[in-house]
C-alpha positions, 0 to 999 in steps of 0.5 A: 396628584394628576401625575399619580392618576396618570401613571395609575391609568397608564399602569392599568393599560399596561397590564392589559398588554399581557393579552395582546395577541403579539406577546402570546404569539411569542410565548407560543414561539418559545415553546416551539423553539424548546420543542425543536431544541429537544428534537435536535438533542434526541438526534444525538442518541444512537438509533440502533435498529434490529430486524428479524425474519423467517426465510424459506428455501423452496429448492432445498425446503429449508427454513432459516431464521435471519437477523440484522441490525444497523448501527449508524456511525457519527450520529452525534457529530452529525446532529450537533449543527442542528442542536446548536442552531435549535439552541441559538433559537431557543436562546434568541426567543426571550430577547425578541419577546422582550423587544416586542413587548417594549415596542408595544409599551412604547406604542401604548405610551405614545397612543396614551399621551396623544389621547390624553393631550387631545382630551385636555386640548378638547376641554380647553376648546369646549369650555374656553376658546369656543364660548369666547369666540362666540361672545366676541362674534356676538359683540362683533355682530352688535357692533357691526349693527351699530356701525362700529365694526366693518364686514371685514371685522364681522368676517374675521370674528366668524372665521375665528369661531369656525377656526375653533370649531374645526379644531375641536373636530380635528382634535376629537379625531386625534383623541378617538384615533389614539383611543382606538390604538390603545383598544387595539393594543390592549384588547379592551375598551378604554374609559371615555375621560382621561385625567388632566 
């Protein structure tokens, strides 16, 4: 049941990746590659140019009508390298987008796992370990007051409690770093609690 909850939560986060700017950027690159390919194909067609004009000869007082046209030879063969390059780039874009999507999913999974385990460790520290260390310290302090324990033993009990509290802070920092990473990847806030 816990794994089903984990899977549902992760799938919900994964669905949010579609709004990630990197994926949106690849969609834009795909459209740009399509446009470049169409432009390269347009270079293959003949670019026939026709001109006309009027010329006046002052010496003879004649007027002439002039026409010219140009027809580039070998347009298709000159355009072929551009077409091939654009076609290759157009075909490459979906693979790059898929690679980026997979990298984002892997980063999201790693951050979610880290957040989930840090949350569980924080819960254990807060609910079991720190209260247990506090009870032990109370017992040692009472025993020290009664002469059963030495100052060194009391200090060890105090150090154990301090270590557990420092561990809780470090775990909380890990949890929040992972949470911020998930929010960066998905572009949305993440709920505070994570299922165990």
